[in-house]
N, CA, C and O atoms as a Maestro MAE file, in Angstrom:
{
 s_m_m2io_version
 :::
 2.0.0
}

f_m_ct {
 s_m_title
 :::
 protein
 m_atom[308] {
  # First column is atom index #
  i_m_mmod_type
  r_m_x_coord
  r_m_y_coord
  r_m_z_coord
  i_m_residue_number
  s_m_chain_name
  s_m_pdb_residue_name
  s_m_pdb_atom_name
  i_m_atomic_number
  :::
  1 25 -15.659 8.387 4.456 1 A "MET " " N  " 7
  2 3 -16.608 7.794 5.371 1 A "MET " " CA " 6
  3 2 -18.023 8.149 4.923 1 A "MET " " C  " 6
  4 15 -18.266 9.247 4.423 1 A "MET " " O  " 8
  5 25 -18.918 7.249 5.099 2 A "ILE " " N  " 7
  6 3 -20.312 7.458 4.705 2 A "ILE " " CA " 6
  7 2 -21.007 8.309 5.776 2 A "ILE " " C  " 6
  8 15 -20.760 8.138 6.970 2 A "ILE " " O  " 8
  9 25 -21.857 9.207 5.346 3 A "SER " " N  " 7
  10 3 -22.495 10.139 6.275 3 A "SER " " CA " 6
  11 2 -23.514 9.434 7.167 3 A "SER " " C  " 6
  12 15 -24.046 8.378 6.823 3 A "SER " " O  " 8
  13 25 -23.764 10.039 8.302 4 A "GLN " " N  " 7
  14 3 -24.743 9.496 9.242 4 A "GLN " " CA " 6
  15 2 -26.139 9.490 8.610 4 A "GLN " " C  " 6
  16 15 -26.931 8.581 8.861 4 A "GLN " " O  " 8
  17 25 -26.435 10.489 7.800 5 A "ASP " " N  " 7
  18 3 -27.732 10.540 7.118 5 A "ASP " " CA " 6
  19 2 -27.927 9.323 6.219 5 A "ASP " " C  " 6
  20 15 -29.010 8.741 6.173 5 A "ASP " " O  " 8
  21 25 -26.869 8.946 5.508 6 A "LYS " " N  " 7
  22 3 -26.965 7.780 4.623 6 A "LYS " " CA " 6
  23 2 -27.108 6.494 5.430 6 A "LYS " " C  " 6
  24 15 -27.868 5.603 5.050 6 A "LYS " " O  " 8
  25 25 -26.374 6.392 6.550 7 A "LEU " " N  " 7
  26 3 -26.519 5.210 7.407 7 A "LEU " " CA " 6
  27 2 -27.941 5.113 7.954 7 A "LEU " " C  " 6
  28 15 -28.530 4.033 7.998 7 A "LEU " " O  " 8
  29 25 -28.478 6.247 8.363 8 A "ASN " " N  " 7
  30 3 -29.849 6.262 8.858 8 A "ASN " " CA " 6
  31 2 -30.821 5.823 7.773 8 A "ASN " " C  " 6
  32 15 -31.771 5.089 8.046 8 A "ASN " " O  " 8
  33 25 -30.587 6.267 6.550 9 A "ARG " " N  " 7
  34 3 -31.465 5.900 5.432 9 A "ARG " " CA " 6
  35 2 -31.354 4.401 5.132 9 A "ARG " " C  " 6
  36 15 -32.362 3.752 4.850 9 A "ARG " " O  " 8
  37 25 -30.150 3.855 5.190 10 A "ILE " " N  " 7
  38 3 -29.965 2.406 4.991 10 A "ILE " " CA " 6
  39 2 -30.799 1.640 6.010 10 A "ILE " " C  " 6
  40 15 -31.505 0.693 5.663 10 A "ILE " " O  " 8
  41 25 -30.711 2.057 7.266 11 A "ASN " " N  " 7
  42 3 -31.462 1.377 8.332 11 A "ASN " " CA " 6
  43 2 -32.969 1.557 8.163 11 A "ASN " " C  " 6
  44 15 -33.741 0.626 8.391 11 A "ASN " " O  " 8
  45 25 -33.376 2.747 7.766 12 A "GLU " " N  " 7
  46 3 -34.799 3.021 7.539 12 A "GLU " " CA " 6
  47 2 -35.354 2.122 6.436 12 A "GLU " " C  " 6
  48 15 -36.438 1.554 6.570 12 A "GLU " " O  " 8
  49 25 -34.602 2.001 5.352 13 A "LEU " " N  " 7
  50 3 -35.040 1.148 4.248 13 A "LEU " " CA " 6
  51 2 -35.057 -0.331 4.656 13 A "LEU " " C  " 6
  52 15 -35.933 -1.084 4.229 13 A "LEU " " O  " 8
  53 25 -34.110 -0.735 5.466 14 A "ALA " " N  " 7
  54 3 -34.075 -2.131 5.925 14 A "ALA " " CA " 6
  55 2 -35.310 -2.439 6.779 14 A "ALA " " C  " 6
  56 15 -35.937 -3.487 6.624 14 A "ALA " " O  " 8
  57 25 -35.649 -1.515 7.678 15 A "ARG " " N  " 7
  58 3 -36.847 -1.709 8.512 15 A "ARG " " CA " 6
  59 2 -38.110 -1.761 7.652 15 A "ARG " " C  " 6
  60 15 -38.966 -2.627 7.831 15 A "ARG " " O  " 8
  61 25 -38.205 -0.820 6.721 16 A "LYS " " N  " 7
  62 3 -39.382 -0.773 5.865 16 A "LYS " " CA " 6
  63 2 -39.494 -2.039 5.016 16 A "LYS " " C  " 6
  64 15 -40.587 -2.560 4.797 16 A "LYS " " O  " 8
  65 25 -38.353 -2.520 4.544 17 A "SER " " N  " 7
  66 3 -38.333 -3.731 3.732 17 A "SER " " CA " 6
  67 2 -38.907 -4.917 4.503 17 A "SER " " C  " 6
  68 15 -39.658 -5.719 3.948 17 A "SER " " O  " 8
  69 25 -38.553 -5.025 5.773 18 A "LYS " " N  " 7
  70 3 -39.037 -6.128 6.603 18 A "LYS " " CA " 6
  71 2 -40.515 -5.974 6.952 18 A "LYS " " C  " 6
  72 15 -41.247 -6.960 7.031 18 A "LYS " " O  " 8
  73 25 -40.945 -4.739 7.157 19 A "GLN " " N  " 7
  74 3 -42.308 -4.505 7.614 19 A "GLN " " CA " 6
  75 2 -43.337 -4.516 6.490 19 A "GLN " " C  " 6
  76 15 -44.370 -5.176 6.602 19 A "GLN " " O  " 8
  77 25 -43.066 -3.802 5.425 20 A "GLU " " N  " 7
  78 3 -44.095 -3.650 4.399 20 A "GLU " " CA " 6
  79 2 -43.596 -3.805 2.972 20 A "GLU " " C  " 6
  80 15 -44.399 -3.824 2.039 20 A "GLU " " O  " 8
  81 25 -42.303 -3.915 2.788 21 A "GLY " " N  " 7
  82 3 -41.752 -4.037 1.445 21 A "GLY " " CA " 6
  83 2 -41.366 -2.682 0.880 21 A "GLY " " C  " 6
  84 15 -41.771 -1.638 1.391 21 A "GLY " " O  " 8
  85 25 -40.575 -2.719 -0.184 22 A "LEU " " N  " 7
  86 3 -40.067 -1.497 -0.801 22 A "LEU " " CA " 6
  87 2 -40.567 -1.372 -2.229 22 A "LEU " " C  " 6
  88 15 -40.803 -2.368 -2.912 22 A "LEU " " O  " 8
  89 25 -40.723 -0.133 -2.666 23 A "SER " " N  " 7
  90 3 -41.043 0.111 -4.071 23 A "SER " " CA " 6
  91 2 -39.778 -0.160 -4.889 23 A "SER " " C  " 6
  92 15 -38.693 -0.310 -4.329 23 A "SER " " O  " 8
  93 25 -39.919 -0.222 -6.191 24 A "LEU " " N  " 7
  94 3 -38.756 -0.455 -7.049 24 A "LEU " " CA " 6
  95 2 -37.729 0.662 -6.891 24 A "LEU " " C  " 6
  96 15 -36.525 0.410 -6.881 24 A "LEU " " O  " 8
  97 25 -38.209 1.887 -6.768 25 A "LYS " " N  " 7
  98 3 -37.304 3.027 -6.575 25 A "LYS " " CA " 6
  99 2 -36.531 2.897 -5.261 25 A "LYS " " C  " 6
  100 15 -35.333 3.172 -5.206 25 A "LYS " " O  " 8
  101 25 -37.226 2.480 -4.213 26 A "GLU " " N  " 7
  102 3 -36.580 2.299 -2.910 26 A "GLU " " CA " 6
  103 2 -35.596 1.127 -2.936 26 A "GLU " " C  " 6
  104 15 -34.536 1.191 -2.314 26 A "GLU " " O  " 8
  105 25 -35.945 0.067 -3.652 27 A "GLN " " N  " 7
  106 3 -35.033 -1.071 -3.780 27 A "GLN " " CA " 6
  107 2 -33.745 -0.637 -4.468 27 A "GLN " " C  " 6
  108 15 -32.654 -1.036 -4.060 27 A "GLN " " O  " 8
  109 25 -33.872 0.177 -5.509 28 A "LYS " " N  " 7
  110 3 -32.697 0.670 -6.218 28 A "LYS " " CA " 6
  111 2 -31.867 1.554 -5.298 28 A "LYS " " C  " 6
  112 15 -30.642 1.432 -5.255 28 A "LYS " " O  " 8
  113 25 -32.521 2.434 -4.569 29 A "GLU " " N  " 7
  114 3 -31.825 3.315 -3.627 29 A "GLU " " CA " 6
  115 2 -31.100 2.491 -2.566 29 A "GLU " " C  " 6
  116 15 -29.950 2.777 -2.231 29 A "GLU " " O  " 8
  117 25 -31.773 1.471 -2.039 30 A "GLN " " N  " 7
  118 3 -31.171 0.613 -1.016 30 A "GLN " " CA " 6
  119 2 -29.929 -0.088 -1.557 30 A "GLN " " C  " 6
  120 15 -28.902 -0.156 -0.882 30 A "GLN " " O  " 8
  121 25 -30.028 -0.601 -2.763 31 A "LYS " " N  " 7
  122 3 -28.896 -1.295 -3.378 31 A "LYS " " CA " 6
  123 2 -27.711 -0.349 -3.552 31 A "LYS " " C  " 6
  124 15 -26.572 -0.715 -3.260 31 A "LYS " " O  " 8
  125 25 -27.982 0.868 -4.028 32 A "GLU " " N  " 7
  126 3 -26.908 1.848 -4.234 32 A "GLU " " CA " 6
  127 2 -26.262 2.263 -2.909 32 A "GLU " " C  " 6
  128 15 -25.039 2.370 -2.813 32 A "GLU " " O  " 8
  129 25 -27.092 2.493 -1.893 33 A "LEU " " N  " 7
  130 3 -26.559 2.879 -0.582 33 A "LEU " " CA " 6
  131 2 -25.728 1.755 0.034 33 A "LEU " " C  " 6
  132 15 -24.668 2.002 0.608 33 A "LEU " " O  " 8
  133 25 -26.209 0.537 -0.088 34 A "ARG " " N  " 7
  134 3 -25.457 -0.603 0.450 34 A "ARG " " CA " 6
  135 2 -24.116 -0.757 -0.266 34 A "ARG " " C  " 6
  136 15 -23.099 -1.044 0.364 34 A "ARG " " O  " 8
  137 25 -24.120 -0.564 -1.590 35 A "GLN " " N  " 7
  138 3 -22.871 -0.678 -2.353 35 A "GLN " " CA " 6
  139 2 -21.889 0.400 -1.933 35 A "GLN " " C  " 6
  140 15 -20.697 0.131 -1.780 35 A "GLN " " O  " 8
  141 25 -22.378 1.615 -1.746 36 A "GLU " " N  " 7
  142 3 -21.523 2.707 -1.292 36 A "GLU " " CA " 6
  143 2 -20.935 2.387 0.088 36 A "GLU " " C  " 6
  144 15 -19.755 2.628 0.344 36 A "GLU " " O  " 8
  145 25 -21.775 1.844 0.964 37 A "TYR " " N  " 7
  146 3 -21.329 1.468 2.303 37 A "TYR " " CA " 6
  147 2 -20.240 0.395 2.223 37 A "TYR " " C  " 6
  148 15 -19.201 0.509 2.872 37 A "TYR " " O  " 8
  149 25 -20.482 -0.638 1.430 38 A "LEU " " N  " 7
  150 3 -19.503 -1.719 1.294 38 A "LEU " " CA " 6
  151 2 -18.193 -1.227 0.689 38 A "LEU " " C  " 6
  152 15 -17.118 -1.624 1.140 38 A "LEU " " O  " 8
  153 25 -18.267 -0.382 -0.311 39 A "ASP " " N  " 7
  154 3 -17.061 0.184 -0.920 39 A "ASP " " CA " 6
  155 2 -16.255 0.952 0.121 39 A "ASP " " C  " 6
  156 15 -15.027 0.876 0.154 39 A "ASP " " O  " 8
  157 25 -16.963 1.690 0.969 40 A "ASN " " N  " 7
  158 3 -16.308 2.464 2.019 40 A "ASN " " CA " 6
  159 2 -15.640 1.557 3.041 40 A "ASN " " C  " 6
  160 15 -14.510 1.817 3.454 40 A "ASN " " O  " 8
  161 25 -16.323 0.503 3.452 41 A "VAL " " N  " 7
  162 3 -15.764 -0.445 4.426 41 A "VAL " " CA " 6
  163 2 -14.530 -1.130 3.845 41 A "VAL " " C  " 6
  164 15 -13.513 -1.271 4.524 41 A "VAL " " O  " 8
  165 25 -14.624 -1.552 2.595 42 A "ARG " " N  " 7
  166 3 -13.481 -2.219 1.955 42 A "ARG " " CA " 6
  167 2 -12.274 -1.291 1.845 42 A "ARG " " C  " 6
  168 15 -11.141 -1.702 2.094 42 A "ARG " " O  " 8
  169 25 -12.521 -0.060 1.477 43 A "SER " " N  " 7
  170 3 -11.443 0.918 1.361 43 A "SER " " CA " 6
  171 2 -10.781 1.174 2.713 43 A "SER " " C  " 6
  172 15 -9.555 1.229 2.811 43 A "SER " " O  " 8
  173 25 -11.587 1.327 3.736 44 A "SER " " N  " 7
  174 3 -11.055 1.549 5.084 44 A "SER " " CA " 6
  175 2 -10.234 0.347 5.545 44 A "SER " " C  " 6
  176 15 -9.175 0.504 6.153 44 A "SER " " O  " 8
  177 25 -10.728 -0.843 5.252 45 A "PHE " " N  " 7
  178 3 -10.013 -2.053 5.654 45 A "PHE " " CA " 6
  179 2 -8.680 -2.159 4.924 45 A "PHE " " C  " 6
  180 15 -7.663 -2.502 5.527 45 A "PHE " " O  " 8
  181 25 -8.686 -1.861 3.607 46 A "ARG " " N  " 7
  182 3 -7.428 -1.890 2.848 46 A "ARG " " CA " 6
  183 2 -6.419 -0.912 3.427 46 A "ARG " " C  " 6
  184 15 -5.245 -1.248 3.586 46 A "ARG " " O  " 8
  185 25 -6.870 0.293 3.743 47 A "ASN " " N  " 7
  186 3 -5.975 1.291 4.327 47 A "ASN " " CA " 6
  187 2 -5.412 0.817 5.662 47 A "ASN " " C  " 6
  188 15 -4.230 1.005 5.950 47 A "ASN " " O  " 8
  189 25 -6.260 0.208 6.467 48 A "GLN " " N  " 7
  190 3 -5.808 -0.306 7.764 48 A "GLN " " CA " 6
  191 2 -4.814 -1.450 7.561 48 A "GLN " " C  " 6
  192 15 -3.788 -1.510 8.238 48 A "GLN " " O  " 8
  193 25 -5.110 -2.333 6.652 49 A "LEU " " N  " 7
  194 3 -4.226 -3.470 6.390 49 A "LEU " " CA " 6
  195 2 -2.877 -3.002 5.864 49 A "LEU " " C  " 6
  196 15 -1.847 -3.590 6.193 49 A "LEU " " O  " 8
  197 25 -2.871 -1.955 5.052 50 A "ASN " " N  " 7
  198 3 -1.621 -1.449 4.504 50 A "ASN " " CA " 6
  199 2 -0.739 -0.787 5.553 50 A "ASN " " C  " 6
  200 15 0.438 -0.533 5.297 50 A "ASN " " O  " 8
  201 25 -1.279 -0.511 6.706 51 A "SER " " N  " 7
  202 3 -0.472 0.084 7.774 51 A "SER " " CA " 6
  203 2 0.076 -0.977 8.741 51 A "SER " " C  " 6
  204 15 0.743 -0.640 9.720 51 A "SER " " O  " 8
  205 25 -0.204 -2.247 8.468 52 A "VAL " " N  " 7
  206 3 0.215 -3.336 9.346 52 A "VAL " " CA " 6
  207 2 1.627 -3.804 9.007 52 A "VAL " " C  " 6
  208 15 1.994 -3.936 7.840 52 A "VAL " " O  " 8
  209 25 2.396 -4.048 10.045 53 A "LYS " " N  " 7
  210 3 3.714 -4.673 9.901 53 A "LYS " " CA " 6
  211 2 3.746 -5.831 10.891 53 A "LYS " " C  " 6
  212 15 3.497 -5.642 12.081 53 A "LYS " " O  " 8
  213 25 4.050 -7.017 10.406 54 A "VAL " " N  " 7
  214 3 4.057 -8.206 11.247 54 A "VAL " " CA " 6
  215 2 5.487 -8.487 11.691 54 A "VAL " " C  " 6
  216 15 6.397 -8.593 10.869 54 A "VAL " " O  " 8
  217 25 5.671 -8.606 13.008 55 A "VAL " " N  " 7
  218 3 6.994 -8.836 13.581 55 A "VAL " " CA " 6
  219 2 6.908 -10.058 14.497 55 A "VAL " " C  " 6
  220 15 5.984 -10.182 15.300 55 A "VAL " " O  " 8
  221 25 7.890 -10.962 14.362 56 A "ASP " " N  " 7
  222 3 7.901 -12.138 15.235 56 A "ASP " " CA " 6
  223 2 8.505 -11.787 16.594 56 A "ASP " " C  " 6
  224 15 8.865 -10.636 16.841 56 A "ASP " " O  " 8
  225 25 8.613 -12.794 17.481 57 A "GLU " " N  " 7
  226 3 9.097 -12.591 18.848 57 A "GLU " " CA " 6
  227 2 10.522 -12.041 18.894 57 A "GLU " " C  " 6
  228 15 10.905 -11.391 19.867 57 A "GLU " " O  " 8
  229 25 11.300 -12.297 17.856 58 A "GLU " " N  " 7
  230 3 12.698 -11.863 17.823 58 A "GLU " " CA " 6
  231 2 12.857 -10.489 17.173 58 A "GLU " " C  " 6
  232 15 13.974 -9.986 17.049 58 A "GLU " " O  " 8
  233 25 11.764 -9.895 16.766 59 A "GLY " " N  " 7
  234 3 11.834 -8.573 16.161 59 A "GLY " " CA " 6
  235 2 12.058 -8.573 14.662 59 A "GLY " " C  " 6
  236 15 12.314 -7.526 14.067 59 A "GLY " " O  " 8
  237 25 11.963 -9.741 14.049 60 A "THR " " N  " 7
  238 3 12.162 -9.856 12.607 60 A "THR " " CA " 6
  239 2 10.866 -9.550 11.870 60 A "THR " " C  " 6
  240 15 9.797 -10.038 12.236 60 A "THR " " O  " 8
  241 25 10.976 -8.742 10.833 61 A "ASP " " N  " 7
  242 3 9.804 -8.415 10.024 61 A "ASP " " CA " 6
  243 2 9.385 -9.656 9.236 61 A "ASP " " C  " 6
  244 15 10.139 -10.144 8.395 61 A "ASP " " O  " 8
  245 25 8.201 -10.155 9.506 62 A "VAL " " N  " 7
  246 3 7.686 -11.337 8.817 62 A "VAL " " CA " 6
  247 2 6.377 -11.003 8.087 62 A "VAL " " C  " 6
  248 15 5.509 -11.859 7.913 62 A "VAL " " O  " 8
  249 25 6.260 -9.750 7.671 63 A "THR " " N  " 7
  250 3 5.080 -9.321 6.921 63 A "THR " " CA " 6
  251 2 4.996 -10.141 5.637 63 A "THR " " C  " 6
  252 15 5.995 -10.283 4.932 63 A "THR " " O  " 8
  253 25 3.817 -10.684 5.322 64 A "PRO " " N  " 7
  254 3 3.678 -11.479 4.099 64 A "PRO " " CA " 6
  255 2 4.099 -10.690 2.856 64 A "PRO " " C  " 6
  256 15 3.847 -9.490 2.754 64 A "PRO " " O  " 8
  257 25 4.736 -11.378 1.925 65 A "GLU " " N  " 7
  258 3 5.233 -10.739 0.702 65 A "GLU " " CA " 6
  259 2 4.116 -10.049 -0.077 65 A "GLU " " C  " 6
  260 15 4.321 -8.976 -0.644 65 A "GLU " " O  " 8
  261 25 2.955 -10.656 -0.102 66 A "LYS " " N  " 7
  262 3 1.838 -10.067 -0.839 66 A "LYS " " CA " 6
  263 2 1.501 -8.680 -0.273 66 A "LYS " " C  " 6
  264 15 1.231 -7.746 -1.029 66 A "LYS " " O  " 8
  265 25 1.518 -8.555 1.034 67 A "LEU " " N  " 7
  266 3 1.232 -7.276 1.669 67 A "LEU " " CA " 6
  267 2 2.363 -6.281 1.417 67 A "LEU " " C  " 6
  268 15 2.107 -5.097 1.196 67 A "LEU " " O  " 8
  269 25 3.600 -6.749 1.448 68 A "LYS " " N  " 7
  270 3 4.736 -5.869 1.156 68 A "LYS " " CA " 6
  271 2 4.647 -5.320 -0.267 68 A "LYS " " C  " 6
  272 15 4.906 -4.139 -0.498 68 A "LYS " " O  " 8
  273 25 4.279 -6.184 -1.223 69 A "LYS " " N  " 7
  274 3 4.143 -5.755 -2.615 69 A "LYS " " CA " 6
  275 2 3.022 -4.733 -2.760 69 A "LYS " " C  " 6
  276 15 3.165 -3.745 -3.481 69 A "LYS " " O  " 8
  277 25 1.915 -4.971 -2.079 70 A "GLU " " N  " 7
  278 3 0.782 -4.038 -2.114 70 A "GLU " " CA " 6
  279 2 1.201 -2.671 -1.582 70 A "GLU " " C  " 6
  280 15 0.846 -1.640 -2.154 70 A "GLU " " O  " 8
  281 25 1.951 -2.666 -0.493 71 A "LYS " " N  " 7
  282 3 2.432 -1.414 0.097 71 A "LYS " " CA " 6
  283 2 3.372 -0.696 -0.878 71 A "LYS " " C  " 6
  284 15 3.292 0.520 -1.048 71 A "LYS " " O  " 8
  285 25 4.252 -1.454 -1.505 72 A "ALA " " N  " 7
  286 3 5.225 -0.871 -2.450 72 A "ALA " " CA " 6
  287 2 4.497 -0.257 -3.652 72 A "ALA " " C  " 6
  288 15 4.871 0.819 -4.118 72 A "ALA " " O  " 8
  289 25 3.480 -0.924 -4.142 73 A "GLN " " N  " 7
  290 3 2.721 -0.403 -5.282 73 A "GLN " " CA " 6
  291 2 2.023 0.903 -4.929 73 A "GLN " " C  " 6
  292 15 1.877 1.784 -5.776 73 A "GLN " " O  " 8
  293 25 1.597 1.024 -3.690 74 A "ARG " " N  " 7
  294 3 0.902 2.230 -3.247 74 A "ARG " " CA " 6
  295 2 1.847 3.274 -2.685 74 A "ARG " " C  " 6
  296 15 1.423 4.364 -2.301 74 A "ARG " " O  " 8
  297 25 3.144 2.937 -2.636 75 A "GLY " " N  " 7
  298 3 4.127 3.879 -2.113 75 A "GLY " " CA " 6
  299 2 4.034 4.054 -0.605 75 A "GLY " " C  " 6
  300 15 4.258 5.149 -0.090 75 A "GLY " " O  " 8
  301 25 3.707 2.991 0.096 76 A "LEU " " N  " 7
  302 3 3.496 3.052 1.541 76 A "LEU " " CA " 6
  303 2 4.571 2.330 2.336 76 A "LEU " " C  " 6
  304 15 4.254 1.761 3.380 76 A "LEU " " O  " 8
  305 25 5.779 2.322 1.918 77 A "HIS " " N  " 7
  306 3 6.856 1.581 2.598 77 A "HIS " " CA " 6
  307 2 6.829 1.805 4.058 77 A "HIS " " C  " 6
  308 15 7.662 1.259 4.782 77 A "HIS " " O  " 8
  :::
 }
 m_bond[307] {
  # First column is bond index #
  i_m_from
  i_m_to
  i_m_order
  :::
  1 1 2 1
  2 2 3 1
  3 3 4 2
  4 3 5 1
  5 5 6 1
  6 6 7 1
  7 7 8 2
  8 7 9 1
  9 9 10 1
  10 10 11 1
  11 11 12 2
  12 11 13 1
  13 13 14 1
  14 14 15 1
  15 15 16 2
  16 15 17 1
  17 17 18 1
  18 18 19 1
  19 19 20 2
  20 19 21 1
  21 21 22 1
  22 22 23 1
  23 23 24 2
  24 23 25 1
  25 25 26 1
  26 26 27 1
  27 27 28 2
  28 27 29 1
  29 29 30 1
  30 30 31 1
  31 31 32 2
  32 31 33 1
  33 33 34 1
  34 34 35 1
  35 35 36 2
  36 35 37 1
  37 37 38 1
  38 38 39 1
  39 39 40 2
  40 39 41 1
  41 41 42 1
  42 42 43 1
  43 43 44 2
  44 43 45 1
  45 45 46 1
  46 46 47 1
  47 47 48 2
  48 47 49 1
  49 49 50 1
  50 50 51 1
  51 51 52 2
  52 51 53 1
  53 53 54 1
  54 54 55 1
  55 55 56 2
  56 55 57 1
  57 57 58 1
  58 58 59 1
  59 59 60 2
  60 59 61 1
  61 61 62 1
  62 62 63 1
  63 63 64 2
  64 63 65 1
  65 65 66 1
  66 66 67 1
  67 67 68 2
  68 67 69 1
  69 69 70 1
  70 70 71 1
  71 71 72 2
  72 71 73 1
  73 73 74 1
  74 74 75 1
  75 75 76 2
  76 75 77 1
  77 77 78 1
  78 78 79 1
  79 79 80 2
  80 79 81 1
  81 81 82 1
  82 82 83 1
  83 83 84 2
  84 83 85 1
  85 85 86 1
  86 86 87 1
  87 87 88 2
  88 87 89 1
  89 89 90 1
  90 90 91 1
  91 91 92 2
  92 91 93 1
  93 93 94 1
  94 94 95 1
  95 95 96 2
  96 95 97 1
  97 97 98 1
  98 98 99 1
  99 99 100 2
  100 99 101 1
  101 101 102 1
  102 102 103 1
  103 103 104 2
  104 103 105 1
  105 105 106 1
  106 106 107 1
  107 107 108 2
  108 107 109 1
  109 109 110 1
  110 110 111 1
  111 111 112 2
  112 111 113 1
  113 113 114 1
  114 114 115 1
  115 115 116 2
  116 115 117 1
  117 117 118 1
  118 118 119 1
  119 119 120 2
  120 119 121 1
  121 121 122 1
  122 122 123 1
  123 123 124 2
  124 123 125 1
  125 125 126 1
  126 126 127 1
  127 127 128 2
  128 127 129 1
  129 129 130 1
  130 130 131 1
  131 131 132 2
  132 131 133 1
  133 133 134 1
  134 134 135 1
  135 135 136 2
  136 135 137 1
  137 137 138 1
  138 138 139 1
  139 139 140 2
  140 139 141 1
  141 141 142 1
  142 142 143 1
  143 143 144 2
  144 143 145 1
  145 145 146 1
  146 146 147 1
  147 147 148 2
  148 147 149 1
  149 149 150 1
  150 150 151 1
  151 151 152 2
  152 151 153 1
  153 153 154 1
  154 154 155 1
  155 155 156 2
  156 155 157 1
  157 157 158 1
  158 158 159 1
  159 159 160 2
  160 159 161 1
  161 161 162 1
  162 162 163 1
  163 163 164 2
  164 163 165 1
  165 165 166 1
  166 166 167 1
  167 167 168 2
  168 167 169 1
  169 169 170 1
  170 170 171 1
  171 171 172 2
  172 171 173 1
  173 173 174 1
  174 174 175 1
  175 175 176 2
  176 175 177 1
  177 177 178 1
  178 178 179 1
  179 179 180 2
  180 179 181 1
  181 181 182 1
  182 182 183 1
  183 183 184 2
  184 183 185 1
  185 185 186 1
  186 186 187 1
  187 187 188 2
  188 187 189 1
  189 189 190 1
  190 190 191 1
  191 191 192 2
  192 191 193 1
  193 193 194 1
  194 194 195 1
  195 195 196 2
  196 195 197 1
  197 197 198 1
  198 198 199 1
  199 199 200 2
  200 199 201 1
  201 201 202 1
  202 202 203 1
  203 203 204 2
  204 203 205 1
  205 205 206 1
  206 206 207 1
  207 207 208 2
  208 207 209 1
  209 209 210 1
  210 210 211 1
  211 211 212 2
  212 211 213 1
  213 213 214 1
  214 214 215 1
  215 215 216 2
  216 215 217 1
  217 217 218 1
  218 218 219 1
  219 219 220 2
  220 219 221 1
  221 221 222 1
  222 222 223 1
  223 223 224 2
  224 223 225 1
  225 225 226 1
  226 226 227 1
  227 227 228 2
  228 227 229 1
  229 229 230 1
  230 230 231 1
  231 231 232 2
  232 231 233 1
  233 233 234 1
  234 234 235 1
  235 235 236 2
  236 235 237 1
  237 237 238 1
  238 238 239 1
  239 239 240 2
  240 239 241 1
  241 241 242 1
  242 242 243 1
  243 243 244 2
  244 243 245 1
  245 245 246 1
  246 246 247 1
  247 247 248 2
  248 247 249 1
  249 249 250 1
  250 250 251 1
  251 251 252 2
  252 251 253 1
  253 253 254 1
  254 254 255 1
  255 255 256 2
  256 255 257 1
  257 257 258 1
  258 258 259 1
  259 259 260 2
  260 259 261 1
  261 261 262 1
  262 262 263 1
  263 263 264 2
  264 263 265 1
  265 265 266 1
  266 266 267 1
  267 267 268 2
  268 267 269 1
  269 269 270 1
  270 270 271 1
  271 271 272 2
  272 271 273 1
  273 273 274 1
  274 274 275 1
  275 275 276 2
  276 275 277 1
  277 277 278 1
  278 278 279 1
  279 279 280 2
  280 279 281 1
  281 281 282 1
  282 282 283 1
  283 283 284 2
  284 283 285 1
  285 285 286 1
  286 286 287 1
  287 287 288 2
  288 287 289 1
  289 289 290 1
  290 290 291 1
  291 291 292 2
  292 291 293 1
  293 293 294 1
  294 294 295 1
  295 295 296 2
  296 295 297 1
  297 297 298 1
  298 298 299 1
  299 299 300 2
  300 299 301 1
  301 301 302 1
  302 302 303 1
  303 303 304 2
  304 303 305 1
  305 305 306 1
  306 306 307 1
  307 307 308 2
  :::
 }
}
């Protein structure tokens, strides 16, 4: 998970960007922080998705094959 300090810095840079603009160094920092944030969100989403099991009304496992294969590759049966 990304730290609260980094989230605060992302927001600070976004505000500054709208109000007065960013220096090249700040633009680079903003890009790196945003990428780290996105990587973290994607990883969390993948982990959450890998814990999903889809079951129909009759109790039959109807989890998509692609998701089953992903779980098997990660050893998450």
